[in-house]
C-alpha positions in Angstrom: -19.7 62.3 108.5 -18.1 58.8 108.6 -19.3 58.3 112.2 -22.8 59.3 111.1 -22.7 56.8 108.3 -21.7 54.1 110.7 -24.6 54.9 112.9 -27.1 54.8 110.0 -25.7 51.4 108.9 -26.0 50.0 112.4 -29.6 51.3 112.7 -30.7 49.5 109.6 -28.9 46.3 110.6 -30.7 46.3 113.9 -34.1 47.1 112.3 -33.7 44.2 109.9 -32.8 41.8 112.8 -35.8 43.0 114.8 -38.1 42.3 111.9 -36.8 38.9 110.9 -34.9 37.6 113.8 -37.8 35.4 115.1 -38.6 33.8 111.7 -36.9 31.1 109.6 -35.3 31.9 106.3 -38.1 32.4 103.7 -38.4 31.2 100.2 -41.8 32.9 99.6 -43.2 36.1 101.0 -46.8 37.3 100.5 -47.9 40.8 101.2 -51.1 42.9 100.5 -51.2 46.4 99.2 -54.3 48.6 100.1 -54.3 52.2 99.0 -56.3 55.4 99.0 -59.1 54.8 101.5 -60.1 58.5 102.0 -61.9 58.1 105.3 -64.1 61.1 105.8 -65.1 61.5 102.1 -68.9 60.8 102.1 -69.4 60.2 98.4 -68.0 60.4 94.9 -70.0 61.1 91.8 -73.2 59.9 93.4 -71.8 56.8 95.1 -71.9 56.6 98.9 -68.4 55.7 100.2 -68.1 53.2 103.0 -64.3 52.8 103.5 -64.8 51.3 107.0 -66.8 48.4 105.5 -64.5 47.9 102.6 -61.4 48.0 104.8 -62.8 45.4 107.2 -63.9 43.2 104.2 -60.4 43.5 102.7 -58.7 42.7 106.0 -60.7 39.5 106.2 -59.8 38.5 102.7 -56.1 39.3 103.4 -56.1 37.2 106.6 -57.4 34.3 104.6 -54.9 34.8 101.8 -51.8 33.8 103.9 -50.3 37.2 103.6 -47.4 38.0 105.9 -47.8 41.7 106.1 -49.8 44.7 104.7 -48.8 47.9 103.0 -51.1 51.0 103.1 -50.4 53.2 100.1 -51.4 56.5 101.6 -54.4 58.8 101.6 -55.8 57.1 104.6 -58.0 60.1 105.1 -59.6 62.8 103.0 -58.6 66.0 104.9 -55.0 66.3 105.9 -54.2 66.0 109.6 -57.9 65.5 110.5 -58.0 63.8 113.9 -61.6 62.6 113.6 -61.0 61.0 110.2 -57.8 59.3 111.5 -59.9 58.0 114.4 -62.4 56.5 111.9 -59.5 54.8 110.1 -58.0 53.5 113.4 -61.4 52.0 114.4 -61.5 49.9 111.2 -57.9 49.0 110.9 -58.1 45.8 113.0 -55.6 43.1 112.0 -53.0 40.8 113.6 -50.7 41.3 110.7 -47.9 43.8 110.7 -48.8 46.8 108.5 -46.7 49.5 107.0 -48.3 52.9 106.0 -46.9 55.6 103.7 -48.2 59.1 103.9 -50.2 60.5 101.0 -51.0 64.0 99.9 -54.4 63.9 101.6 -52.7 62.8 104.8 -49.9 65.4 105.1 -50.7 68.1 102.5 -50.8 68.6 98.7 -49.6 72.1 98.0 -46.1 73.2 98.9 -47.3 75.6 101.6 -49.5 72.9 103.2 -46.9 70.2 103.7 -45.6 71.0 107.2 -43.7 69.2 110.0 -46.7 69.5 112.3 -48.7 67.2 110.0 -45.8 64.7 109.7 -45.4 64.8 113.5 -49.1 64.1 113.9 -48.8 61.2 111.6 -45.9 59.8 113.6 -47.7 60.6 117.0 -50.7 58.5 115.9 -48.4 55.5 115.6 -48.0 55.4 111.8 -44.2 55.9 111.9 -42.1 52.8 111.4 -38.5 51.8 111.6 -36.0 52.2 114.4 -36.7 56.0 114.5 -40.5 55.8 114.1 -40.5 58.0 111.0 -42.7 58.3 107.9 -39.8 57.0 105.8 -38.1 53.7 106.7 -36.8 50.5 105.5 -37.1 46.8 106.5 -36.0 43.5 105.2 -37.5 40.0 105.4 -34.6 37.7 105.7 -32.5 37.8 102.5 -35.6 37.4 100.3 -36.9 40.9 100.2 -36.0 44.5 101.2 -38.4 47.4 101.2 -37.9 51.2 101.6 -40.8 53.5 102.0 -40.5 57.1 100.9 -42.4 60.2 101.7 -43.0 61.6 98.2 -44.7 64.8 99.6 -41.4 65.9 101.3 -39.7 67.2 98.1 -42.8 69.1 97.2 -42.9 71.2 100.4 -41.5 74.7 100.7 -40.7 74.2 104.4 -36.9 73.9 104.7 -37.3 71.4 107.6 -39.4 69.1 105.4 -37.2 69.6 102.4 -34.3 68.4 104.6 -36.2 65.2 105.2 -36.4 64.7 101.5 -32.6 64.7 101.3 -32.2 62.6 104.5 -34.6 59.8 103.3 -32.6 59.3 100.1 -29.3 59.2 102.1 -30.9 56.5 104.4 -32.3 54.7 101.4 -28.8 54.5 99.9 -27.4 53.2 103.2 -30.2 50.7 103.7 -29.8 49.0 100.3 -26.0 48.9 100.9 -26.6 47.0 104.0 -29.2 44.7 102.3 -27.3 44.2 99.1 -27.9 40.5 99.3 -31.7 40.8 99.3 -33.0 38.9 96.3 -35.9 41.2 95.5 -35.8 44.9 96.4 -38.7 47.4 96.4 -39.2 51.1 96.8 -42.7 52.2 97.9 -44.4 55.5 98.1 -47.8 57.1 97.6 -47.0 58.9 94.3 -45.8 56.7 91.5 -42.2 57.2 90.3 -43.4 57.4 86.7 -46.5 56.5 84.7 -45.1 55.5 81.3 -41.3 56.1 81.2 -38.4 57.1 83.4 -37.9 60.3 81.3 -41.5 61.5 81.1 -42.4 65.1 81.8 -43.7 66.2 85.1 -47.4 65.6 85.6 -47.5 68.1 88.5 -49.6 65.6 90.5 -49.6 62.0 89.4 -45.8 61.3 89.2 -42.7 62.2 91.1 -41.2 65.5 89.8 -38.2 65.0 87.4 -35.4 66.3 89.6 -36.3 64.1 92.6 -37.3 61.2 90.4 -33.9 61.2 88.8 -32.3 61.0 92.3 -34.5 58.0 93.2 -33.7 56.3 89.8 -30.0 56.8 90.3 -30.2 54.9 93.7 -32.4 52.2 92.2 -30.0 51.7 89.4 -27.0 51.7 91.8 -28.5 49.0 94.0 -30.2 46.9 91.3 -33.8 47.7 92.5 -36.4 46.6 90.0 -39.7 47.2 91.7 -41.7 50.4 92.7 -45.0 50.1 94.5 -47.4 53.1 94.6 -51.0 54.2 95.0 -52.4 57.7 94.3 -53.7 57.2 90.8 -56.9 55.3 91.7 -56.3 52.9 88.9 -55.1 49.3 88.3 -52.0 49.0 86.2 -48.4 48.2 85.7 -45.6 49.6 83.5 -42.0 48.6 82.9 -39.4 50.9 81.5 -35.6 51.0 81.8 -35.4 47.9 84.0 -37.9 49.2 86.6 -41.4 48.0 87.0 -43.9 50.4 88.6 -47.0 48.7 90.1 -50.1 51.0 90.4 -52.4 49.8 93.1 -56.0 50.8 92.8 -58.0 52.7 95.4 -60.2 51.0 98.0 -62.4 54.1 97.9 -63.4 55.6 94.5 -62.0 54.9 91.0 -60.7 57.3 88.4 -61.2 56.6 84.8 -63.0 53.5 83.4 -62.4 49.8 83.7 -61.0 50.0 87.2 -62.3 48.1 90.2 -62.2 48.7 93.9 -60.0 46.3 95.8 -56.5 45.3 96.9 -53.6 43.3 95.6 -51.7 40.4 97.1 -48.1 40.1 96.0 -46.1 36.9 96.0 -42.3 37.3 96.2 -40.0 34.4 95.4 -36.3 34.2 94.5 -37.5 34.1 90.9 -39.5 37.3 90.8 -42.8 39.0 91.8 -46.4 38.2 90.9 -49.6 39.8 92.1 -53.3 39.0 92.2 -56.3 41.4 92.5 -59.1 40.8 95.0 -62.4 42.8 95.5 -63.1 43.8 99.1 -65.9 41.3 99.6 -64.9 37.6 99.6 -67.5 35.3 98.2 -69.6 33.5 100.8 -68.4 35.6 103.8 -70.5 37.4 106.4 -69.9 40.0 109.1 -70.7 39.7 112.8 -71.6 43.1 114.2 -71.8 43.3 118.0 -73.1 46.4 119.9 -73.2 47.0 123.6 -76.0 48.5 125.6 -74.9 49.6 129.0 -71.3 49.2 130.3 -69.3 46.2 129.3 -67.6 44.5 126.4 -67.8 41.4 124.3 -65.0 39.0 123.6 -65.3 37.5 120.1 -63.4 34.3 119.3 -62.1 34.3 116.7 -62.3 38.1 116.2 -62.2 38.6 112.4 -63.7 41.4 110.2 -65.7 38.8 108.2 -66.3 35.0 108.4 -66.7 32.4 105.8 -70.1 30.7 105.7 -70.4 28.0 108.4 -67.8 29.5 110.7 -68.3 28.9 114.5 -68.0 32.0 116.7 -68.2 32.3 120.4 -69.2 35.5 122.2 -68.5 36.2 125.9 -70.2 39.1 127.6 -67.9 40.8 130.1 -69.6 43.4 132.3 -67.7 46.3 133.8 -67.4 46.7 137.5 -70.8 47.4 139.1 -72.7 46.1 136.1 -74.2 42.7 135.2 -75.0 41.0 131.9 -78.7 40.7 131.2 -79.2 39.1 127.8 -78.3 38.9 124.1 -80.7 40.3 121.6 -80.9 40.5 117.8 -79.4 37.4 116.0 -79.1 35.7 119.4 -81.7 35.4 122.1 -80.2 34.1 125.3 -79.4 35.0 128.9 -76.2 33.0 129.2 -73.2 35.2 129.2 -71.4 32.8 126.8 -73.1 32.2 123.5 -72.1 30.4 120.3 -73.4 30.9 116.8 -72.8 29.6 113.3 -72.2 32.3 110.8 -74.5 31.6 107.8 -75.7 35.2 107.2 -74.7 38.7 108.4 -75.3 38.7 112.2 -76.3 41.8 114.2 -76.1 41.2 117.9 -76.6 43.3 121.0 -75.2 42.6 124.5 -77.4 44.2 127.2 -75.8 45.1 130.5 -77.5 46.8 133.5 -76.1 48.5 136.5 -76.1 46.4 139.7 -78.2 47.8 142.5 -76.7 47.2 145.9 -79.1 45.7 148.5 -78.9 45.3 152.2 -80.7 43.3 155.0 -82.9 45.2 157.5 -83.3 43.4 160.8 -86.3 44.2 162.9 -86.3 43.3 166.5 -89.1 43.7 169.0 -88.9 43.0 172.8 -90.9 39.9 173.5 -93.5 39.6 174.8 -93.7 43.4 174.7 -94.3 43.8 171.0 -93.0 43.6 167.5 -91.8 45.8 164.6 -93.3 46.0 161.1 -91.9 47.6 157.9 -93.5 49.2 154.9 -92.7 48.0 152.3 -92.1 44.6 153.8 -89.0 42.8 152.5 -85.9 40.9 153.6 -83.5 43.1 151.6 -83.8 46.6 150.3 -82.0 48.5 147.5 -79.5 51.1 148.6 -81.2 54.5 149.0 -84.6 53.0 149.9 -86.6 54.8 152.7 -88.4 52.2 154.8 -91.2 53.0 157.3 -90.9 51.1 160.6 -93.7 50.9 163.2 -93.5 49.5 166.7 -96.6 47.5 167.6 -97.0 47.0 171.3 -98.7 43.8 172.7 -101.7 44.1 175.1 -100.6 45.5 178.4 -97.4 47.0 177.0 -96.4 50.3 175.5 -93.7 51.5 173.2 -91.0 53.6 174.9 -88.4 54.2 172.1 -86.1 53.0 169.4 -82.5 51.7 169.4 -80.1 50.8 166.6 -80.6 52.5 163.2 -83.5 54.6 164.5 -83.4 56.8 167.6 -86.0 58.7 169.4 -89.7 57.9 170.2 -91.5 58.8 167.0 -93.7 55.9 165.9 -93.9 55.2 163.0 -90.4 56.4 161.9 -88.3 56.0 158.8 -84.9 54.4 158.2 -82.7 55.1 155.1 -81.0 52.0 153.7 -77.3 52.8 153.1 -75.9 49.5 154.4 -77.0 46.6 156.6 -79.3 48.0 159.3 -80.9 46.8 162.6 -83.9 48.5 164.3 -84.9 47.6 167.8 -88.1 48.6 169.6 -88.3 48.9 173.4 -91.5 48.3 175.3 -92.7 48.4 178.9 -95.7 47.1 180.8 -98.5 49.5 181.5 -100.6 49.9 184.8 -100.0 48.4 188.4 -98.3 45.1 188.7 -97.5 42.6 191.5 -93.9 41.5 191.4 -92.7 38.6 193.5 -89.3 39.3 195.1 -86.6 37.1 196.4 -85.7 36.7 199.2 -89.0 37.2 201.0 -88.6 39.4 204.0 -90.9 41.2 206.4 -89.5 44.6 205.4 -87.1 45.9 202.7 -84.4 48.5 202.8 -84.7 51.3 200.3 -82.1 51.0 197.5 -81.5 47.3 198.1 -81.4 44.9 195.1 -83.8 41.9 194.9 -84.5 39.3 192.3 -87.9 39.3 190.6 -89.5 36.0 189.7 
């Protein structure tokens, strides 16, 4: 057991060094908290839900806020372990900031019988695990300013012994983690479900708070390590409550709201040596616009800078990059141009299409007659032909000459004939004179021996 404890301590030390080793000591940390996106839920009480748009708008606002990292408070999707809904989330979750998700009941199950290891493993396999072991529960520190531990609050609800074992394991690792990071000025525990709503000793809500037995175990560790802050989502409301030395921050949903007086959005927290403050932001920053780029054909568009939304007046450069065997044709929509590199000023929402078309290979067809015996014509007549084109070729004999056959890409004596263009081709026509002819010979002799060779002139 002592050896295992040493391994756990070393793991968390290495994790902290990996996270903060490249940065200078910080006096201020800013992080955003987005929660309850519910990708895959089409509407709520008559309102059409567009979490992809709201998430992109929020990420733009967060990138402009100076935040150092992002927490995602769970319920990324509506139906647990739904690969298609996860894919929708992945397509919208575009940010250069490090982000730290925590699983919610809609992600890995609500009822005891539905919370299974296959759902947790799927969460991890999608790249949502964090920490040295890539798990759904983990801790990390930012220098000596802040230390965070993320819990899976669905684990203690499960009736699966393997999942229940994780509920015990994560508390053991939380204890070790905060022992290692005892010097952190501000300490946080994060989960999808709030630790409590009003007080440490409140009754079980059966849904909106952590059940009493497990809550008391968390509280004991928080008291032991002097942890004052708990961050959560799940309730779809804005709020904060402090009781018994612990402040629980409720983070509103980015999807639909429960109750009245709540607003869709996200929070940006500011952490200093003196404490924690937070500010609320709606998902649409004032005076910002989106640039939507679609592709027709096979290729991609490089957008610089690539942001979910842009403040009015921002300059954006688009570069069309065709795939192999394709070429860029033009821009359409908010831009009308044939240059593969285009610039625009964002003053409204822009909708742009990059049009690519497949390249058609073409080849030269050389036609050779035998002068002065005749020439060769082609139909259709051209210098180059697209691959796969059938070209009719016809030998045209001069007066006193006759066509005797083809050489090169066409063989035989059929005239006209056809050549299939599958590469560079050459067609030769051979001709000979017709009728009796007088041919001067050299040397001039009185008689000639059969089979002898003479020059004609």
